[in-house]
C-alpha positions in Angstrom: 14.4 -16.4 -4.1 11.0 -16.8 -5.8 9.6 -13.5 -4.7 12.9 -11.6 -5.8 13.1 -13.6 -9.0 9.4 -12.7 -9.5 10.0 -9.0 -9.1 12.9 -9.1 -11.5 10.7 -10.5 -14.1 7.9 -8.0 -13.7 10.5 -5.2 -13.8 11.8 -6.5 -17.2 8.2 -7.1 -18.7 7.1 -3.7 -17.6 10.1 -2.0 -19.0 9.6 -3.9 -22.4 5.9 -3.5 -22.4 6.4 0.2 -21.8 8.2 0.5 -25.0 5.5 -1.6 -26.9 2.8 0.8 -25.4 4.3 3.8 -26.7 4.1 2.5 -30.2 0.5 1.2 -29.5 -1.0 3.4 -26.9 -4.3 1.2 -26.8 -2.5 -1.8 -25.8 0.9 -3.3 -25.9 0.0 -6.8 -27.1 -2.8 -8.6 -28.8 -4.7 -11.1 -26.6 -3.9 -14.0 -29.0 0.0 -13.3 -28.4 -0.2 -13.7 -24.8 -0.1 -17.4 -25.5 3.4 -17.1 -26.4 4.5 -15.0 -23.2 7.4 -16.6 -21.4 6.8 -16.7 -17.5 8.9 -18.2 -14.7 7.8 -21.8 -14.2 4.5 -21.1 -15.7 3.0 -21.1 -19.1 -0.1 -19.8 -21.0 -2.4 -22.5 -22.4 -4.7 -20.4 -24.1 -5.8 -16.6 -24.8 -8.7 -15.4 -26.6 -11.1 -12.4 -26.7 -14.6 -12.9 -25.3 -17.0 -10.3 -26.7 -20.9 -10.1 -26.7 -21.4 -9.5 -23.0 -21.6 -13.2 -22.0 -19.4 -15.8 -20.7 -20.4 -19.6 -20.4 -18.8 -21.9 -18.0 -18.3 -25.0 -19.6 -16.7 -26.7 -16.6 -20.1 -26.9 -15.2 -21.5 -29.1 -18.1 -20.3 -32.2 -16.3 -22.4 -31.3 -13.2 -25.7 -31.2 -15.4 -25.7 -27.4 -15.4 -24.2 -24.7 -17.4 -23.9 -21.3 -15.8 -23.6 -18.2 -17.7 -22.5 -14.8 -16.6 -24.1 -11.7 -18.2 -23.5 -7.9 -18.7 -19.6 -8.3 -19.2 -17.6 -6.0 -21.0 -15.4 -7.4 -23.8 -12.3 -9.1 -22.2 -9.2 -11.1 -22.9 -9.4 -14.5 -21.2 -6.1 -16.0 -20.5 -5.7 -19.6 -19.2 -2.5 -20.7 -17.7 -0.8 -23.3 -15.4 2.2 -22.9 -12.9 4.6 -25.6 -12.1 7.0 -24.2 -9.3 8.0 -27.8 -8.2 7.9 -31.2 -9.4 4.5 -32.5 -9.1 2.7 -29.2 -9.0 0.2 -28.1 -11.6 -1.6 -24.9 -10.5 -4.3 -23.8 -13.1 -5.3 -20.2 -13.2 -7.1 -17.7 -15.3 -6.8 -13.9 -15.8 -9.3 -11.9 -17.4 -8.2 -8.5 -18.8 -10.9 -5.8 -19.7 -10.3 -4.6 -23.4 -11.1 -1.1 -22.7 -11.4 1.1 -19.5 -8.9 -0.7 -17.3 -9.0 0.4 -13.8 -5.3 -0.1 -13.5 -6.1 -2.6 -10.7 -5.6 -6.3 -10.6 -8.0 -8.2 -8.3 -7.7 -11.8 -7.4 -10.7 -13.9 -6.0 -10.6 -16.8 -3.4 -11.8 -20.2 -3.4 -14.3 -22.4 -1.5 -14.0 -25.5 0.6 -11.5 -27.9 -1.1 -12.9 -27.5 -4.4 -10.9 -26.6 -7.6 -13.9 -24.5 -9.1 -13.0 -21.1 -9.9 -15.5 -18.4 -8.8 -16.6 -17.0 -12.2 -19.2 -15.1 -10.5 -16.8 -13.2 -8.5 -14.4 -12.8 -11.4 -17.2 -11.2 -13.5 -17.8 -8.7 -10.7 -14.2 -7.7 -10.8 -14.4 -7.5 -14.7 -17.5 -5.3 -14.5 -15.5 -3.0 -12.3 -12.8 -3.0 -15.0 -10.3 -4.7 -12.7 -8.1 -7.4 -14.2 -9.6 -10.5 -12.5 -7.6 -13.4 -11.4 -8.5 -16.9 -9.9 -6.9 -20.0 -9.3 -8.0 -23.9 -9.1 -5.8 -24.5 -5.9 -3.5 -26.9 -7.6 -6.0 -30.0 -8.0 -9.2 -31.1 -9.6 -12.4 -31.9 -7.7 -13.6 -31.3 -4.3 -12.3 -34.3 -2.0 -8.9 -34.4 -0.3 -7.7 -37.4 -2.3 -5.4 -35.1 -4.1 -3.1 -34.8 -1.3 -2.5 -38.5 -0.7 1.2 -39.3 -1.5 1.6 -35.7 -2.9 2.6 -33.2 0.0 3.5 -30.7 -2.5 0.0 -30.6 -3.7 -1.2 -30.1 -0.2 1.5 -27.2 0.0 0.1 -25.8 -3.4 -3.5 -25.8 -1.9 -2.2 -24.1 1.3 -0.3 -21.2 -0.2 1.3 -21.6 -3.4 -1.8 -21.8 -5.5 -2.5 -18.2 -4.8 1.1 -16.8 -4.8 2.2 -18.4 -8.1 -0.8 -17.3 -10.3 -0.7 -13.7 -9.1 2.9 -13.7 -9.9 2.0 -14.8 -13.4 -0.9 -12.5 -13.6 0.9 -9.5 -12.7 3.6 -10.2 -15.7 0.7 -11.1 -18.1 -1.2 -7.6 -17.1 2.1 -5.8 -17.7 2.8 -7.4 -21.0 -1.0 -6.9 -22.3 -1.5 -3.1 -21.1 2.2 -2.0 -21.5 2.4 -1.1 -17.8 1.7 -3.0 -14.5 -1.1 -2.8 -12.3 -1.0 0.0 -9.9 -2.7 -1.7 -7.2 -3.3 -5.7 -6.5 -6.1 -6.9 -4.2 -7.3 -10.0 -2.9 -10.8 -10.9 -1.6 -12.2 -14.2 -0.4 -14.4 -15.8 2.1 -14.1 -19.3 3.9 -11.2 -21.0 2.1 -10.7 -17.6 0.3 -10.4 -15.9 3.7 -7.9 -18.7 4.7 -6.0 -18.0 1.5 -6.3 -14.3 2.1 -4.5 -14.4 5.6 -2.0 -17.0 4.3 -0.9 -14.2 1.6 -0.4 -11.7 4.3 1.4 -13.9 6.3 3.8 -15.9 3.8 3.8 -13.5 0.7 3.4 -9.9 2.0 4.6 -8.4 -1.3 1.6 -9.9 -3.4 -1.2 -7.5 -2.5 -1.7 -4.1 -1.5 -5.1 -4.8 0.1 -6.8 -8.0 1.4 -10.3 -9.0 2.5 -10.4 -12.0 4.6 -14.0 -13.2 5.1 -14.6 -16.1 7.5 -11.2 -17.3 7.4 -11.1 -20.5 9.2 -7.3 -19.9 9.2 -6.7 -22.0 12.1 -7.5 -25.1 9.8 -6.4 -28.1 11.3 -8.0 -27.2 14.7 -11.3 -26.4 12.7 -11.4 -30.0 11.3 -10.7 -31.1 14.8 -13.8 -29.1 16.0 -15.8 -30.8 13.3 -14.9 -34.3 14.7 -15.7 -32.9 18.1 -19.1 -31.8 17.1 -19.9 -35.1 15.5 -18.9 -37.1 18.6 -20.8 -34.6 20.8 -24.0 -35.3 18.8 -23.7 -39.2 18.9 -23.6 -41.9 21.6 -20.0 -43.3 21.4 -19.8 -46.0 18.6 -23.3 -45.0 17.2 -22.8 -43.3 13.9 -26.4 -43.8 12.6 -28.5 -41.9 15.0 -27.5 -38.3 15.8 -28.8 -37.0 19.3 -29.9 -33.5 18.0 -31.5 -33.1 14.5 -32.4 -29.9 12.6 -35.8 -29.3 14.2 -34.1 -29.3 17.7 -31.4 -26.9 16.6 -34.2 -24.5 15.1 -36.1 -24.8 18.5 -32.9 -23.9 20.5 -32.3 -21.1 17.7 -35.7 -19.7 18.2 -35.5 -19.7 22.1 -32.0 -18.1 22.2 -32.9 -15.3 19.8 -36.2 -14.9 21.6 -34.4 -14.2 24.9 -31.3 -12.2 23.5 -32.8 -10.5 20.5 -33.3 -7.2 22.3 -30.0 -6.8 23.9 -29.0 -4.2 21.5 -32.2 -2.3 22.0 -34.4 -3.5 19.2 -36.2 -6.6 18.3 -35.1 -7.6 14.6 -34.6 -11.5 14.9 -30.8 -11.0 15.5 -28.6 -11.4 18.2 -26.2 -8.5 18.0 -23.5 -9.6 20.2 -24.0 -13.4 21.4 -21.3 -12.8 24.2 -23.7 -10.8 26.1 -26.5 -13.5 25.7 -27.2 -15.4 28.9 -29.6 -18.0 27.4 -30.0 -21.3 29.7 -30.6 -24.5 27.8 -32.2 -25.7 30.8 -35.2 -23.8 30.1 -36.0 -26.0 27.3 -35.6 -29.2 29.3 -38.7 -31.4 29.0 -40.9 -31.2 31.7 -40.5 -27.6 32.0 -41.2 -26.5 28.5 -44.4 -27.3 26.3 -44.6 -31.0 25.0 -43.0 -31.3 21.6 -41.0 -28.1 22.2 -38.4 -29.3 24.4 -35.0 -31.1 25.0 -33.9 -34.2 26.6 -31.2 -34.2 29.2 -28.9 -36.0 26.6 -29.9 -33.4 23.9 -28.8 -30.6 26.3 -25.5 -32.1 27.1 -24.7 -32.7 23.4 -25.6 -29.1 22.6 -23.5 -27.8 25.7 -20.5 -29.7 24.4 -20.7 -27.9 21.1 -21.1 -24.7 22.6 -18.1 -25.2 24.9 -15.8 -26.5 21.9 -13.1 -29.3 22.0 -10.7 -29.1 25.0 -7.9 -31.4 26.4 -9.8 -33.6 29.0 -6.6 -33.6 31.1 -5.5 -29.9 30.9 -8.7 -28.4 29.9 -6.8 -26.3 27.3 -9.1 -25.0 24.5 -8.2 -26.8 21.3 -10.8 -24.5 19.2 -13.6 -22.2 20.5 -17.0 -23.4 20.8 -20.0 -21.8 18.9 -22.1 -19.1 20.2 -25.9 -18.6 20.4 -27.3 -17.6 17.3 -25.7 -20.4 14.9 -27.0 -23.5 15.8 -30.2 -23.6 13.5 -29.5 -20.3 11.4 -31.1 -20.4 7.8 -28.5 -18.9 5.6 -31.5 -18.5 3.0 -35.1 -19.7 2.6 -33.7 -22.6 0.4 -31.0 -23.6 3.0 -31.3 -27.6 3.1 -28.5 -27.9 5.9 -29.4 -25.1 8.3 -26.9 -24.1 11.0 -24.7 -26.9 12.6 -26.3 -29.5 10.5 -24.1 -28.8 7.4 -20.8 -29.3 9.2 -21.1 -31.6 12.3 -21.4 -34.4 9.7 -20.7 -34.7 6.0 -24.1 -34.1 4.3 -23.3 -36.8 1.6 -22.4 -39.3 4.3 -24.2 -38.3 7.5 -22.9 -41.4 9.4 -19.4 -39.9 9.5 -17.8 -36.4 10.5 -17.2 -33.6 8.2 -13.8 -33.6 6.7 -12.8 -37.1 8.1 -10.5 -37.7 5.0 -8.3 -35.1 6.5 -7.6 -37.4 9.3 -7.7 -40.6 7.4 -5.6 -39.5 4.3 -3.5 -36.4 5.4 -2.7 -36.9 8.9 -2.8 -40.6 10.0 -2.6 -41.9 6.5 -4.8 -45.0 7.3 -7.9 -45.6 5.1 -9.4 -47.6 8.0 -8.8 -45.2 10.8 -11.9 -44.7 13.0 -12.7 -41.2 14.6 -13.7 -42.9 17.8 -10.2 -43.7 18.4 -9.2 -40.1 18.5 -7.4 -39.2 21.8 -8.3 -35.7 22.6 -5.4 -35.4 25.0 -2.8 -36.8 22.7 -3.9 -36.6 19.0 -4.2 -32.8 18.8 -0.6 -32.4 19.2 -0.1 -35.2 16.6 -2.2 -33.4 14.0 -0.3 -30.1 14.6 3.2 -32.0 14.3 2.1 -33.5 11.1 0.5 -30.7 9.2 0.0 -27.2 10.7 3.4 -25.8 9.6 2.3 -26.2 6.0 -1.6 -26.1 6.4 -2.4 -23.5 9.1 -2.5 -19.7 8.4 -2.0 -18.7 12.1 1.0 -16.7 12.2 0.0 -13.5 14.0 3.2 -11.8 13.0 2.3 -9.4 10.0 5.2 -6.9 10.5 6.4 -7.6 6.8 2.8 -7.0 5.2 2.5 -3.8 7.5 6.1 -2.5 6.5 5.3 -2.8 2.6 2.0 -0.7 3.2 -0.6 -3.5 3.1 -4.1 -3.1 4.4 -6.3 -5.8 5.7 -9.9 -6.2 6.5 -11.3 -9.3 8.2 -15.0 -10.0 8.6 -16.8 -12.9 10.3 -20.6 -13.6 10.9 -21.6 -14.0 14.4 -24.0 -16.6 13.3 -21.5 -18.5 11.4 -22.0 -22.2 11.9 -18.9 -23.4 10.1 -15.8 -21.7 11.6 -16.5 -20.6 15.3 -16.9 -16.7 15.2 -14.7 -16.3 18.3 -11.7 -17.6 16.3 -11.8 -14.6 14.1 -11.5 -12.3 17.4 -8.7 -14.8 18.7 -6.6 -14.3 15.5 -7.0 -10.5 15.3 -6.0 -10.0 19.0 -3.1 -12.2 18.6 -2.3 -10.3 15.4 -2.5 -6.9 17.3 -0.2 -8.3 19.8 2.4 -9.6 17.5 2.2 -6.6 15.2 2.6 -3.3 17.2 1.2 -1.2 14.3 -1.7 -3.4 13.5 -4.4 -0.7 14.4 -3.0 1.4 11.5 -3.5 -1.3 8.7 -5.9 -4.0 9.8 -9.7 -4.0 10.7 -12.1 -6.6 12.0 -15.8 -6.3 11.5 -18.0 -9.1 13.3 -21.4 -9.1 11.5 -24.6 -9.9 13.5 -26.7 -12.4 12.3 -24.5 -13.5 9.3 -24.3 -17.1 8.6 -21.1 -18.5 6.8 -19.9 -15.6 4.3 -23.4 -14.4 3.5 -26.9 -14.7 4.4 -28.7 -15.1 7.5 -31.3 -13.0 9.4 -29.0 -9.9 9.8 -27.8 -7.1 7.5 -25.2 -9.1 5.6 -24.9 -7.4 2.0 -21.8 -5.3 2.3 -19.3 -6.3 -0.3 -19.1 -6.5 -4.2 -16.1 -8.7 -3.8 -17.2 -11.7 -1.8 -20.0 -14.0 -2.8 -23.7 -13.3 -2.2 -23.2 -10.0 -0.7 -23.8 -7.3 -3.4 -24.5 -3.9 -1.4 -27.4 -1.6 -2.7 -25.1 1.5 -3.1 -21.6 1.5 -4.8 -19.8 3.8 -2.3 -17.0 3.2 0.5 -19.5 3.0 3.2 -21.8 0.3 1.9 -19.2 -1.6 0.0 -16.3 -3.2 1.7 -14.3 -3.6 -1.6 -14.7 0.3 -2.2 -13.7 0.9 1.6 -10.4 -1.0 1.0 -9.6 0.6 -2.2 -10.0 4.1 -0.4 -7.6 2.9 2.2 -5.1 1.7 -0.1 -5.2 4.4 -2.6 -6.5 7.5 -0.8 -5.2 6.7 2.7 -8.9 6.9 4.2 -9.0 4.1 6.8 -12.3 2.6 7.2 -14.5 3.1 10.2 -18.4 2.4 10.7 -19.7 0.6 7.3 -23.4 0.2 6.4 -24.7 -3.4 5.9 -28.0 -4.3 4.4 -30.7 -7.0 4.6 -33.2 -7.2 1.7 -36.9 -7.9 1.7 -37.8 -11.2 0.2 -36.0 -13.1 -2.5 -37.1 -11.7 -5.7 -36.0 -8.9 -8.0 -36.0 -6.0 -7.9 -34.6 -6.2 -4.5 -35.9 -3.9 -1.8 -34.2 -2.8 1.4 -35.8 -4.4 4.6 -33.2 -2.8 6.9 -29.8 -1.5 7.5 -27.1 -1.7 10.2 -23.9 -0.1 11.1 -21.1 -2.6 11.0 -18.7 -1.4 13.7 -15.0 -1.8 13.9 -13.9 -4.4 16.5 -14.4 -4.2 19.4 -17.3 -1.9 19.1 -20.8 -3.3 18.7 -24.0 -1.5 17.4 -26.8 -0.3 19.9 -29.9 1.2 19.0 -30.3 4.8 20.2 -33.8 6.0 19.0 -35.5 6.3 15.4 -36.7 4.1 12.6 -35.3 0.6 13.7 -34.8 -0.1 9.9 -32.2 2.7 9.5 -28.5 2.4 10.3 -28.5 5.9 11.5 -30.8 4.9 14.4 -27.9 2.9 15.8 -24.4 3.9 17.3 -21.3 1.9 17.9 -20.0 1.4 21.5 -18.2 -0.5 23.6 -19.4 -4.2 24.0 -21.0 -5.3 27.3 -18.8 -7.7 29.3 -18.7 -11.1 27.9 -20.7 -13.8 29.8 -20.5 -17.5 29.8 -23.3 -19.6 28.7 
């Protein structure tokens, strides 16, 4: 009902706006006039022209920092709110370039459970002369208290907070320019990747092209994995003293990379395909390794539990995949304060409790005194799923509706991601291919060697202008995933091998250290000879058989 109503409103607004455009070819409506635009269960709070090439993020002042975004074309900034059901209050912004509009609309995703709009990514889309759209996910702040006693706000966060704003943004765009956007795109990573897959599953008419990075779409199971990792790294009932620390994780990471780095034919500090890595943690056991550079039996056992991932102790069914070699102590950047697993096996602000513990306390069990050591791994995963999965998880593999309307989907995941387990992206992609017979015609998965969470890490990870911290050096469809998606949607050219870049140092101007091909799954890159810094020295090939740790 909502989708058909939205299409009716869009058609009506587009027709009326087209008449206005014929009278005023430059634009159909003044920016200031958009504040009076009538929208289905949404309203415009303010609209103003921003000129001078700079935008200041006033919402950051409370954090002691004001962020400024430069080199922007003049644009009309529209701020609105959508209230699709009682209790909903979904804030959103639409940025419309005053001139040179690409005739595209591009919405950007969010991160974590935060309400912050990614103005940096909106700025990128605006520089490309796209209409940029973002949402606050229907709440304020970054903790999970917004869902306590408000199930509709959880539903807003899970899926409505992208759908409702993009419906409104399409109407705003049609009213302002006198014609609707020719193409609509969504790009996001982490929570943004989760939002991306939720859109393809629930609202297949919203976007023509979608980029879903590090999606974490099996979200309730991911939160259970955080709980598992915390328990694996603590003696039962002892929350104060972790078994493994950051230094030990870096030790393991160096040893695993040292052994498996060259499996692709070249040593570059990156495990190209961790599934082929046969590193044995026992080689670091104290007594066999150098003093001070070793693991105790207890430390080895803790690490092995995390590599294995949570399982039902009775049936041995996998609840969520384990983490592969290469992610345990990875540094996303030289300033990474929580390398590898240390940022997500416990809450960095409260290291004596698991990451996302309030998901269980507040949303699932609704008990502020709930203790994580009481979690029954045979019984409670089913309770979690029964309580919240239908609303919260973006795990439906049937994308036939998205395929029928001509949608295109690119998923990417870093092999060194310490947040979501990289094999989960493969699990979803394979399930989607099985449930959607035409998947190979509209979907691609790229597993990125050496990429941490969404960006950064030792690998070649710069390959998209549409997701954060991943700006490529060249603006073409071979180096920029966003442009590859546009080519696919608008020209029918399906993406194949892409080129990713690793920059030298951290200063400006940036220089290219090395480049690597990104191979469409299931292929992996292997060195075939030539300068090891050049992507052309590698070829995509079938992977080696997967092996157990």
